[in-house]
N, C-alpha and C positions, 0 to 999 in steps of 0.2 A: 504494500500500500504506500502510495507516495505521500510525502509530508505536505500538509496544506500551507505550511509556512516556509517562506524563502529564507534560507540561512544566510546570515551576513558574515563575511570573512573580515577579520580584523587582524592587522599585523601589530604585534606587540614585541617588546624587547625580550631577549633570551631569559628564560627561567621565570617568566611572568605566569603564563598558564601552566607551563611545565612543572612549576613548583607544586601545583595542586596534585599532580599525579606522579611526581618524581620517584617516590618510594615504590610505586607499582612498576614503573618503567625499569627501575634498577633492581627489581626483586631477584634477578638472577645473580647479582653480585654477592659474593661471600665476604662481607666486611670483617667477619671474625678471622678469616684466613689472611686478609690484608693486615690486620693488627698483629697477628702472630708473625707475619713476615717482617714487618717493620721492627718488631721486638727482636727477631732473629738477626736482622742487620745490625742493630745496636749492640747485641751481645757479641756478634762477630768482630766488631770494631774494638770492643773491650772497654767502652766508656760507661760510667755510672750516670745514666740519664733517667730522670724521674719526671721532669716537667716538659710537656710538649704542647705546641700550638699548631693547629691545623688551619692554614690560611686560605683553604678553599673547602670549607667544611660542609657545604651543601646543607642538607637537613640533619646533619649530625650523626649519621649512622656509624661512620668510622670512629668518630670521637668517643662515642659511647662504648665501643669495643676496646679502645685504648684505656678508658676509665676502668673497665672490667678487669684489665690486666694491672690495675693499681697504679697507673700513671696519673699525674696531676695534669689535667687537660684544659686547654682554652680552644676556642674556635671562632673563626670569622669567615665571612664570605662577601663577595661583591654584590650578590643578590639579596636585597632586604627581605624579599618574599621567602627565599629559602631559609634565611636566618630565622624568620618568624616561625617557620615549621620546626626548626631545631629547638628554639626556645620552648615551644609548646611541648615537644617530646621530652625535653629535660624536666619540665614541670611534672609531666605525667609519670616519669621514671624516678622522680625525686633525686635527680642528678645534681652534682655540684658544679658541672661545667658551665662556664660563662660564655655565651655566644654574643657576637655583635657584628654589625654591618661595616665592612671595610674593603678597600681596594688593596690587593696583595702588594702592589707597587708602592703604596704609601702608608701602609698600616703600621701601628705601633701597639704595644701591649702594656697592660697596667702593672705587670710584675715580671721579674726575670724568668726566662725559659731557657732550657738547655738544648732543645731541638725544635726545629721547624719542619713541618711536613706539608707537601702539596701533592695530592694523589689523583689518580684516574684522569691523566693527561690534562689537568687544569692549566698547567704551564703552557700548553699549546694554544691557549686563548690569547697569549701575548703575541700580537700580530706583527709588531715592529721590533727591530733590534734594540732600539733605545729603551723599550719597555723591559726587555730582558736585563739590560744593564742596570736600569733603575731598580728592578725587583731584587736582583742579586746584591746590589750595593746596600739597599735598605735592610735586607735580611742579615747581611754580614755585619753591618754596624750595630744591629740589635742583639746579636748573639754574644755570649761570653766566650772566654778562652775555652777551647775544646768543645765548642758548640757545633751541632750538626744541622745540616739542611739536607733533607731527603725528599726527592721529587721524582716523578716519572714522566716520560713522554711517550706518545704514540709515534710509531715510525712510518716512513714512507712505504715500506713493505706492507704494513698493516692496512694503510689506506688503499694501496693499489690492489691488494688481493681480497680484502674483506669489505671495504666500505666505498667502493666505486660502483655506482649504479645499484646500490643496495636499497631495498625497500623492506620496512618492518611495519606490521600492523598488529594492533591489540585492541580488544574490546572487553569491558567489564560492565557490570550493572550501573556503574557510576560515570564511566567515561569511555571514549574511544580515541585512538590516535593513529596517524600514519607518519612514519619517519622515512624520508627519502634522502639518501646520502650520495654525494657526488664528490669525486676527487679531481681537482683541477691540476693536472700533472705539470703544466707549464710554470705556474707560480706556487705549486705545492700547498694549495689551500684545500682543506677538508671542509666541505659545506654540508651541513645537516639541517634539513628543513622539516619542521614538525607542523602538522595540522591536527589540532586538538579540539575535541568536543566534550563538554561537560554536561552531564544530565542536569546539574543544578543551574545551568545557564543555557537553556534551550534556544535554538535559533542562531547561535553564534559559533563560528569556526575560528579558533585562534591560530594564527600563523606565526611561527617563530623561526628565524634563520640564525643558526649557530655557525660561526666560522672559526676554524683553527688553522694556524700556520704550522706545517709539518717540516721541521728542520732536520737536516742530516746531522748525525752525531758529531762529526768533525767540526761543524760550525759551532755547535753548542760548546764543545770542549774548548774551542778557541776563545769564545766569549768568556767562559769561566776562567781561563788562564789570564784574562785581562783584569780579573779581580784578585783579591788576596786569598780566596778560598783554595784549599788543597783538595784535589779530587782523590777520594779514597777508593772509589770503584764505580764502574758502570756494570750493572747486573741485569741479565735477562730476567724478565718478569717472574717473580716468586722463586728465584733460584739464587745461588751464589756463583753461577757461571757467568763469564764475560758477556755483556750485551753487545750485539752487533747490528748492522743495518738489516740483517735478516730476521732479527727478533721482532715480535709484534709490539712489545713494550719494553722499555729500558728504564731501570731505576738508577738514578744518580745519587751518590752519597758524597757530600762535600763537608769538609772540616774547616773550622776556623781555628788555626793554630795559635 
């Protein structure tokens, strides 16, 4: 049966409508495994780290898993709507994590932390070189001696083989969405377009365009070398094996000596 109402398509900034369904969209992600892996990286380096800030915390799922491992955790994110979801979840869980809205290139925190993390290719959202320099510089200046910065990036190989002309659809009793992914090989831009419908807001289709810059590892290493960070390692996703351009995801571990 055709709908009697014409749907209106509205273009909104990234993570506006997506924040409403983000936990459903990401339900396949094992955040507990991510937390164990970050804990393994810290143990592998041999530092005593207890306080961590997640500077791209989203709705807080990873931060809560770190807290479960007895870390003292803070979380911030560029999207105020995602942070609102994290704050609500913290209240429901009676969590002690403090969340707030901040740009990872300009954020600061209210108390000293020993490690900074940014996961699930959030750093790929830095589209220009100067933003990478700004972010790395800001984090370096905010860390103490022997502080760590752990982040991951999605690779060109991942985009070429898995997220070029890729379409994903999902429907529940509360929402439906279509995600179409295109990789622009010439400028190495990963473009992800979402069309989201919420049962609570009938007649509206929300369109969000997400753009990530996929850099080769050599470029990122060169930019890091221009800072005072020491590169401890580049690891293939969830392993201690060296990350390469053939990896789908590479974790960087940087040390402030």
